[in-house]
C-alpha positions, 0 to 999 in steps of 0.5 A, spaced: 408 189 240 405 188 247 411 184 251 410 181 257 416 181 262 416 174 266 420 173 272 420 166 274 422 164 281 421 157 284 422 155 291 426 149 290 433 151 288 438 146 290 445 149 288 443 155 292 438 154 297 432 159 297 436 163 292 431 167 289 430 171 296 437 170 299 440 176 301 445 179 296 448 186 298 442 187 303 437 185 297 433 179 296 436 176 289 430 177 285 429 184 287 435 186 282 431 183 276 425 186 278 428 193 279 431 192 272 425 190 269 421 195 272 425 201 269 425 198 262 421 202 257 419 197 253 415 191 257 408 192 258 407 188 264 412 185 269 410 179 273 413 174 277 411 166 276 412 162 283 409 156 287 412 158 293 408 163 298 414 166 301 417 168 295 410 171 293 410 175 299 417 178 298 415 179 291 409 183 293 412 187 298 417 189 293 411 191 288 412 186 283 405 183 281 403 176 282 397 175 278 397 167 279 400 161 283 404 157 279 402 150 279 407 145 282 407 141 276 411 146 273 415 147 279 419 141 280 427 140 279 425 137 272 420 142 270 423 146 264 422 154 262 417 152 256 412 150 261 412 156 265 412 161 260 406 157 256 402 157 263 403 165 264 402 166 256 395 162 257 393 165 263 393 172 259 390 169 253 384 166 257 383 173 260 382 176 253 389 180 254 394 176 250 401 178 249 405 178 242 411 176 246 414 174 252 421 176 255 424 171 260 428 174 265 431 169 270 433 172 277 440 168 277 443 173 272 442 179 277 446 184 274 443 185 267 441 193 266 435 196 264 438 198 258 440 191 255 433 189 256 431 195 252 436 194 247 434 187 246 427 188 245 428 193 240 433 189 236 428 183 237 422 188 234 426 190 228 429 184 226 422 180 226 426 173 228 422 168 232 426 169 238 432 173 241 437 171 246 443 175 250 449 172 249 457 173 251 463 171 247 466 164 248 473 165 250 478 163 244 481 157 248 474 154 248 472 156 241 468 150 238 473 149 233 478 148 238 474 143 242 475 136 242 470 130 243 470 123 244 468 118 238 466 111 238 473 108 239 475 113 245 479 117 241 478 125 240 475 128 234 474 136 233 467 137 235 465 141 229 467 135 225 472 138 221 478 134 219 484 139 220 484 144 226 484 152 225 491 154 227 491 161 228 486 164 234 485 170 229 482 165 224 477 163 229 470 165 227 466 168 233 462 163 238 457 165 243 454 162 249 447 164 252 448 168 258 441 167 261 440 174 262 434 175 257 430 170 252 425 174 248 420 169 244 414 170 240 408 168 243 405 164 237 412 160 237 411 158 245 404 156 244 403 153 237 410 151 236 412 149 243 419 152 242 423 157 246 427 159 240 423 157 234 426 157 227 430 164 227 434 167 233 437 174 233 442 176 239 444 181 243 451 181 246 452 182 253 459 185 254 458 188 261 464 186 266 458 185 272 456 178 270 455 172 274 450 166 272 448 164 279 447 156 280 452 154 285 455 157 292 461 159 288 457 163 283 454 166 289 460 168 292 462 171 286 456 175 286 458 178 293 465 180 290 461 183 285 457 187 289 463 189 294 466 192 287 460 196 285 459 199 292 466 201 293 465 205 286 459 208 288 
């Protein structure tokens, strides 16, 4: 299976301005994701998708391939990942170099390992699902069976629709949330079904203690603390 590694990095981030090239531990943020992707054994090509000239220049300095400039229509605050992925895949279809699947690697989860990427792709190929996402386990106190939502009368109901709440933590079914590190999808699901997930989703559990998903300055501070911890161990 021929897989495209796609690193999206637009210039207009609001929560952490210019975060994709902001220095984290002496390296631009996007370098962490590129290094893991480049070290992976299962990605046939790794590219950057960006509309921003400065980001493109930094990426090229690192050796990251930038085959096109992303249209600004796909680089707005309201733009979704689906259009970004479709644009990249269609670019290679038009060149006569199609890929069977795409592995989306967001810069905002910088501490994913090459091993996690390799394991995710291997599981995706083995299970033959439409997509695969990396996840982390939801802490029991936030399990959806213990979460309430407001009804039409401004009263509370169990979010899962059950009449009785599960009493014991040990009886709660495991629940997971997307950690943002890895999304893998068959190209035909993206291009023909207009979906990142399709109808079948497998998962890889990311249990690394070095985890952060950067969206705010508080998240950035957490990333800096993690870098200091990692440096102190090396």
